[in-house]
Every structure is written in C-alpha cells, then in structure tokens.
N, C-alpha and C positions, 0 to 999 in steps of 0.2 A: 595648388591652393596653400595658403599660409597656415602653419600649425597654430591653433588657438592657445596652446600651452607654452611653447617656447618661441614662437614667431619664425621658425625656420621657413624659408621661402618655398620649399618643395615638399610635397607629401605624396605617398603612394596609395593608389586605390587597390585594396585587397579583395573587395567583393562589391558587386553591383546587382541590385534587384529592382525590378519594376513593381510598383504597388499593384494591388488588386484592381483598382479602377483603370490602371494603365496611363495615368496622367502625371506620374512623377517617378523618379528613380532615387532609390536609397543607396548611398555609397558608404562603405566602411573604408576608412583611410587610416594609414599609419605614418607617423613621422619618423624618418630615418635618424634624425638627430636625437630626440628624446625618447623614442620608442613608444610613445603614447598613441592610443587609438581613439578615433572619434568618428561620428556619423555626420554626413551631409545629405541634403535632399535637393534634387534638381527638378524644377518645374518650368514649364513654359511661361514666359512673361508676356502675356497678351494684353495689349493696351488698346482701349477704344480711343478714337481720335478726340482731340480737343475741339470744343464747340466754339466757333467764332460768332459772337453775337452781332447784331446790326450796328452797334456802336463801336465795333472793333475789339471789344473786350473778349478775353478767352476764359473758358471754364471747362472743367471736366464734364464728360458726358454723365448725365444723371438719369438712370433708369426710373428713379422715383418721379422725376418731372414728366417723363413720357407717360408713365402710368397715371399720373394726376391729370394729364390732358385727356387720356382715354376715359378716366372716371368722370370728369366733368361733362364731356360730350355724351357719354352713355348714361347719364343720370336718369333713372326711372325708365330705362330701355331694357328690353328682354334679351340681353346678351350675357352669356355665361362668363364667369371668371376664367375658365379654361381657354375660351376663345381669345380673351384679352391677353392672357399670358402668352399664348401662341403668337399673337400679333406683335407683342413687345419683343419676344424672342426673335421673330423674323427681322424686325428692325435692327436689333443688336447684331444679328448675324450678317445683315447687309453691310452694316458699318465696319464690322471686322473684315469682311471679304474685300472691301475696297482697299484696305491696307494703307489708307491715308493718315497722316498725322493730324490734319485739321479738316473740319467740315463746317460749312456755314449752317447756322441755326435754321435758316429757311429750308434747307434740305431735309432736316429732321422733321420739320413741320409737314413737308410734302410727303415724306414716308408715312407719317401718322395719318394724313388725309387719305392716302392710298389704302391703308389698312382699314380705316373707318368706312371707306366707301364699300369695301367688301363685307364688313360686319353689319352695318346699320346705316341706312340712307339718312335718317333723321339726325343721328349723331354726326354723320359726315357734314350735313348742312350746318349744324350747330357749331362744330369746330371751324369749318370754313368761314362762317360769318364773322367769327372773332379773329381768326388767323389772317384772313384777307381784309379785315376792317371794312366790312360792308357798310355803306353809307346810305344807299338808296334801295327802294324795293326792286328796282331793275337788277340789282346785283343778285338778289335771291332768284328772280325769274331766270336769269342766265344760268345760275347754278342748277336750277330745276330742269331747264331744257337740256343741259349737259347730262344730267342723270337719266332723263328719258331716252336719250340717244345711246346710253351705255347699256349693254345687255346685263341681266341680273347675274350676280355671282353664284356659281355653283359650289358644291362642297369642295371640289378639287381646288378651286380658286383660293379658298381659305387657307390651304396648306401648301401653297406654291413656294 
C-alpha cells in the first residue's frame, strides 16, 4: 500500500487485529521511507447485482423498492414488520448467493411473489395482479386455483 504521507510505494504491516464484529481487519502500517505510521481498515466489498429493467436499462438493487412493493401489497394486512424484514433479508441473501453481476428485474419480482405467497395470500394476489398485469377476471381465477393447489405455509417455510 502506498504511504499517504510521502507516497512511497511499499509499506509494512506491523500489527493486524480483527474487530469485535469479525467483519473487518484493522492494520497498523509503517512506511520504511518516512517512518510514519498509519492505520488502514480492510472489509469485504460485497455487491448486490445490477438490476436489468425490461427496457434494458440498468440500476443498482434498491432494498427500499423491494420494501415498498411489500408495503403496498400488505397494506392493511395483518403481517408484522419483523416478518417483512425477514422476507426482504431472504431476497437479499438469495441475490448475494447467486454471485451474479446482473439480474433481470422480473426475477426480483418473482422472489417477492414467492415471499408474499408464504406471508399472506391476499397480498400475494394484489402484488401478482399488478406485477403480471392482470387484464381479465380469468387471470384472478387462475391465480386463485393455483393457490388452492398449494399447501399452506408452515412456520418453518417462513424462515427457509
């Protein structure tokens, strides 16, 4: 690492310590040229994939947009904030686990629908009707028939 004081190209690590949370390393360094000491911090740079919209535009993943989708679908529904937080976190973890640089916006919508289906059937239908652009009453009938064929979610399913 370059010395921030004199610009020397190489510095020595004289001490390394992991922080209490275990998610970063603090390093004390010394410059052999100017003898000054300084501290650096090393953390993992974890990036969520870019979202590819239907029109080809790309944007950063927005947890706020996912939460807003849940909020609208769950309006006046008896679902706790903790369950919504857990669902959003599961979506985020699934995206990180994929390790992809880009993901289609449609796939995010599918993940939200999957989580809503486990949380609240009415919210699931609300979200699906907008997400899938329902045009006819038959669209709702098909969705309801699909729900009737699906076994109810157990508590373990909420935390998969």
